[in-house]
N, C-alpha and C positions, 0 to 999 in steps of 0.2 A: 732729707728733704730735697736737696738739690738734684737727686737722681729720680725724683718723682716728676715725670714729665707732665702729668696732668696738673699738679700743683703749679709748676712753672707756667704752663699755658694759661691757667686761671689768673695768674698775676700779670703775665706779660701780654696783656690784651691787644697791644699795638705792635707786637713782634719786634721789640727792641733788640732782642738777641739776633733775630734774622737780619735786621738792618746793620747791626754791628758786624756780623759775620760776612757781609758783602762789601765792607769798606775797602778791601783790597782792589776792587774794581775801579775805585776812584783814581788810583795811580795811573790808570790807562786812559783816562778821559782827555780828549784833545780840545784845546782852546785855541781859537784863531784870534790873532792880534794884528793890527796894521803895523807897518814900519814906523818906528819911533826913533828920532834922532837923539843920540845920547849926548846931552849937553849938561849933565847933572854933576854937581859936586857933593851932593848928599841925598839921602832917601829918608822920608818919614812915612811910617805905616801907622795909620790911625784905625783902631778897632777895639771893641770891647768883648770880654768873655771869650767864647770860642772863636770869634772873628779876629782876635789878636793871636790866638794860639799858633796858627800856621806861620805867622811872622817869627815867633820865638823858635819854632822848629827850624826855620831857614837860617837863623843866626847860629844854631848849633851845627847844622849841616845844610848847605855847603859853605855858608858864610858869605861875606861880601868884600869887595875890594874898594869900597868907599864907605864913609860914615853912614850908619843905618840906625835909626831910632824907632822904637815902638811907643806910640802914644796911646794911653788909655784914659781919656778924659775929654773935656769940652774944648780945650785950647790947643791950637797949633803952636809949636815952639817959636820963639821970637826970631830965630835965625832963618826961618823959612823965607825963601826968595824965589826969583825967577830961575835960579840954579838948582832948585829943589824938585825932586820927583816926589810928589805927595800921593800916597796910595790910600784911598778911602775904602775901608772894608767893613761891610755889615751884611751878614747872610740874609737877614730880612730886608735890609735896605732902609729901615726906619729907625735905626738907633740914633737917639737924639744927640748923644755926645759926638758921634762921628759926623753927623750932619753939621754940628756947630763948628768943629775943627775944620771941616771941609770949607765952610764959608769963609773962615779966616784965612785959610791957605789960598783961596781964590783971590782975596783982597791983596795978598802979598805977591801975586803973580806966579805962583807955583804951577808946574806942569802936573795935571791931575790924571790919575788912572783910578778906575772904580772896580772893586771886586764885590759882587753882590748877586743875589738871585732875583731881586725885584724891588718893589717899594719905591720910596722917594729917590734913593740913590740911582737906581736904574733910569728913572724918569729924568733926573738931572744929567746923567751921562749921555743919554740919547738926545736930549734937547740941546745940549751944549757941545756935542761931538767929542766927548772924552772917550779915550780908549776904555773898553769895557770887557772885563773878564766875567762873563755871565755864568754863575754857578747853577747847576741843576737844582731844582726844587727838592727839598728834603724836610721831613716833618720837624725835626729838632736840629738846630745848627751844630750841636755838639757831636753829631754823627757825620758831619761833613768836613771835618778838619783837613782830611787828605785831598778833597777837592780844592780847597783854598791853597794848600801846600803846592799841589800840582800847578795851579794857575799862577801862583807867585813865582815859582821856579821857571815856568814858561816865559813870563815877563822878564825875569832876571837874565835868562839865557839870551833872549832877543836883544837885550840892551848890553850884554857883556859885562854886567856888574857883579856876577857871582865869582867867588874865589875858586870854584871848581867848574870848568867848562862843561857844557852838555849835561848839566845836573838833572834837568827834567827827563832826559832819556834814561839816565841811570835810575831815577826814581821809577819810571815806567817798567824797567827791566826787573824790578823787585816785586811785582804784583804776585807772581806765583809763589815766591818765598813767603809773603805775608799770608796768602791764602792757605798755604800748608800749615803755618803756625796757628791760624784761627781755627782750622779744622780740629786741632787737638784740644780746643777749649769749648767746643760746642756742647749743648746740653745732653746729647745722647752719649757723650764720653763719660764713663762713670767717675765718681769723685776720686777713687784711689789712683786713677790714671790721668786726672785732669788738674793741672797746676792752678788754674784759675779758681776752680771750686775749692781746692785745698786751702788756698790763701784766703778766700772769702770766709771760710769757717774760722780761720785764725783771727780775722779782723772784725767780724760781726759783733755788734754790741759795744764797740769802742769808738772813741774819737781817733781819727786816723791821720798819721803824720808821715809824709814822704820826704826822703832826702836823696839828692842826686848831685853828681859833679857837673861840670860845664856841659858835657854832651847830653846827659839824661835829665838835667833839671827841667827843660821844657816838657819832657814826658811826665815828670813829677807834677808839673802844673796841670797837665791834662788829667792826671789821676785825681787831683783835687777837684777839678770841675766835674768830673764824672761821679765821684762819690757824693758831691753836693747835690747834683741834679738828678742822677739816676737813683741813688740809694737814700736821698734826703738825709745825708749823714754829714756831721761836722768833720771837716778835714782841712789840713793846710800842708804847705810844702815849704822847703827852705833849701838853699844851695850850699854845697861844700865848694870852696873852703871857708866861705863867710861864716858858716855855722860855728866854727871853732873860735871865732872872735867875739861871740855874744850869746847865741842861743844855747851853746854848750853849758854855760853857767846856770841857765834857767832850769836845767834838769837836776841840779845837784842838791836841791833843798827839798822840803816837804811839799805835798804828802809823799811818803815813800811808796805807797800803793797808788800808782797813777793809772787812771782808766783809759790808757791810750794803746793803740796798735801802731807800731813803728815799722816802716818799710825802708830798707836800703835798696835803692836802684843802682846797681853796680855794672860797670862795663870794663872789659879787659883793655879798652882803649883809654881809660882814665889815666891821667898823669900819675906817675909813681908816688908823688907826694900826696895826691888826693887819696890814693889807695891806702896809704899809711895813716892818713887822718881818719878814715872810716874804721880801721882796725883799732887805733888808739882810743878813739871815742868810745867804742863798744867796751874796751877793756876798762877805761877809767870811770865809766858810768855804770859798770856792772853792779847790780844791787840797788841802783838809784833810779833806774828807768826800766821799762819792759824790754826784754831782749829783742833786738830788731829781727824782723823777717828779711832774709837776704833774697833779692831777686837778681839773678845773674842774667844779663841780657844775652840773647842768642843771636847767632849770625856771624858772618865773616868780615863785615865791614862796619864802619861807623853808622852808615845809613841804615843798615839792617838792624843794628842794635837799637837805634832810635825808633824805627817803625815797629819793631817787635814789642818794645816796652810800652809804647803808647797804646797799641792794640790790646795788650794783655790787661792794662788798666781798665779799659772799657768792659771787658768780660768780668773781671773781678768785681767791679762796682755794680754790675748788673746782678751778679750772684749775691752780693751783699744786700742789694735791694730786696731780693726774694726772701732772704733770711730775715730781713727787717719786716717782712709782710707787706712790702710796698710795691706799687705799680711804678716802674721806672719812667713812664711817660704819663704825666698828669695832664688832664685837659679841662677846659671849661672853668668852672668855679673852683676847682681844686688846684689850679696852677697859680701859686702865690706870686710868681714873677709877673704874670699878666695882671693879677689883681693889684700889685704894686704900681705897675705902669698906669693902670686906670686911675688909682688914687693920686699919683703924681701929676697926672694931667699933661696937657700940651705945654711945651716951653713958651709958646706964644700966647697962652691964655691970659 
């Protein structure tokens, strides 16, 4: 089925595969920012869904040299002050949780930076003179994570708050690496030579669970988002080593025949103790859970492992969508998220 290009074309009416396959270009996008005085003792990044994902990527690589917290909700942390860099991120610019936390951060005197493509956030940034990282318009924010990642690293480099200097330039230099990887997952590459299609066949029809260590856990989170939104498929993710302290036990009881597809996201850069936990978990749970699919990240650096794994998840989720008989981009009355927002109504109503 996945080698039937007509079938894929009929399901992929908005060319989600084409959009996914061009994401490497986002690593080269240039953002212009004004000079900003670094007077900060901490950073808070507020965003929901895909608009928080690029913040999680940045904590895995390159990391920060001052406290950095990701907020997914209505409220800014109590410690926010005039020493806080508060980054309000929403691809649409209309995410009510982010707008709420932004208003609270303003009241606390935080220094505000906005990452958005439009909506109320861009209006606020322009009217109040906040530094703005204006993202290019894109149909669905889940396909724009690398724009946000690039913009956030550009800001971090400018302020000198990243653990690795010149991180945005290193990110840009990996565009061709990511392009080459994505070319091997495209729909015209047959299943027997296409790792994304092969894995999709193994996972279709199941609830999907991803596990990753500290480096690839943000990639696991993106896989969850992509399976949910592209394939309309239940999925979740969890990090190692935390898994060994609780979720491990949850797999040990009934039912023995569990309808799940399990994916290990593995990196050669994982701590040796993390690697051992993956091996022991699979050994001790043998016969109690489905045998995990092993995804070994490709590349020669931590950043390449992170980029490669995130991008692979997009393609796998799209192929699972087609196996599910689902269009990965729902529009109009079929978009349950938009229906939910309509039913929820305005927070000021």
